[in-house]
N, C-alpha and C positions, 0 to 999 in steps of 0.2 A: 812349717814357715820355711816360704821361699827367700833365696839369696837376694835382699836389697839391692845390690848391685850390678844385678841384671835387670832393675827396672829403669826404663831411658824415657828420655823429654819426648813426649805427645802419646804416650801408650794410655788406651783407654783403662778406666779403673771400674770392674764391674761386680757386684756381689755375687756370693755364692748361686744365686739364682738367675744370674745372668743380665741382671737390671744394671741399667748404667747408673753410676755412681759419680764420675769426673774424669776430668784428663790430667795427667802428669804435667806438672810444670817443672818439678825437678825433684831429686832426692836431696833433703837437706838433713844430715845426719842418720838419724834412724826414722824417719817419718817421710812420708810422700807430701810434697806441697802439691795440691790442685791447683788449676787455672782458677783466676779471680771468676770466670764467666760461671763456673760450676760451683758457684758459693754460694747458692739460693738468694735469700734476701741479704746477705751479706755480701753483695757482688762488689764492693769497694776494697775488698782484700781476700787474701789466701786463705783456706782451709786447709788442715794437715789430717793426713792418716798415718798410725801407728804401723810401723814394718809387721809388728806381731800380728796383724790379722792378715797379711798377707798369705794366700793357701798355695798359691800356683803362678806361675808367669807362663801363658798359653799364646803363643805367635805375639801379637801386639796388645796384649791384653793382661793386665793384673788382676787377677781373680783374687777376691779377698773370702775369710771364712765365713765372714756374717752375709745373711740375705740383704737385698739392698734396705729395706727398711728400717733393719736395724744398723745396717753399717753407717749411716748417714748419721744416725744418733750419736755414733762414735768419733765423728771429725772432731778435730782440737784447731782451738784459736792456736797463734804463733806462737804463745805462752805457753802452751800446753792444756791451759784450761777447755772445760766444756765450753761449746756453743750455747746459747741462749737468745732465744727469739723474743723473752719477755723479761719482763721486772720481776715475775713471780720467783719467791724464796723458798725452797723446799726446808730450811730450815725453820721457816715458823709453823710448818705443819709437824702433827703426830706421824713418827715411822709407820704406823700400820697404814694411814692413809695416805702417804707417800708413796708407800709398796703398792697398795692396789690402784693408784692413781695412776702412778708409772706404767705399770702392766700395760692399764687399759690405754693410754696417751700413746704410749710408743707406735702401734700400729697405725695410729691416726694422724701423729705426726709426720711418721715416715712417711706414709702415702701423699701427705698433703705436700711434703718438700719434695718428692719425686713428680708429684704432678705440676708444679712450679717450673721444676728442671724440665722435663719434655716440652712445657710449652715455650721457655726461654731457648730451647734448642730446636723447636718446630717439630722435633717428634711427634707421630702418631702411631695407634696400633691399639691393641686390645689391652685391658687390664692387667694388671700384674697378675701372677697365678696367684690364687687363694683370695681374689678379691670378691666380696660377696655385692648381691644384687640386690635392690627391692627393700623395703622396710619389714620389719622384724612385726610378727602379730603376736599378740598377749596369746597365752594358752589359757584352757579353760580348766578349771580344777579338777582334778584327779575325784574319781565317784570316792564317798567317803573320808575325803579330804575337809577338814575344817572352813566354814568359808569366813574371808574377810569381814569385817563389818566396816 
C-alpha cells in the first residue's frame, strides 16, 4: 500500500490493468474522494475509494491493486456504505444464490459502468483486455453422454 499523503488533487486513478477509474478530487482522511463526473449514474455526488486499494503512485497516476472492473465495484458512498444502483437487497436471497450471482454479475456490472464512464468522458478505443466478442454457441453432447429429454 502506498502512502496516501502522496495522492494529490487531479491525479488520475487507474485500475491495476490501467483502466481509468476516476480523478482525485481530494484526500478525505483514509479515502480518496473522486470527482463528481466520475460517479457514473450517481453524478450528483462524490464516490470514495479506500486508501487500502492503492498499490502505487506513478507520475500523476494512482494505481489500484484491483483491476478496473472490480475497483469500481469497491467504490463507496460518503458514509462508507457500498454503492447500489438498484433497490435489490441481497438479504432476501439465499447465500449460495447470492454468491453465484455476485461472481457472474461483477464482470458485467463493472464493464457496464466503465462503458458509461468512457461515453461521458468522450474516450474511445479498444475493449478492455479479456473482453469477449460474439455469442456463445451451445456445445454438442460428448459421445456416450446421456441425452437430455
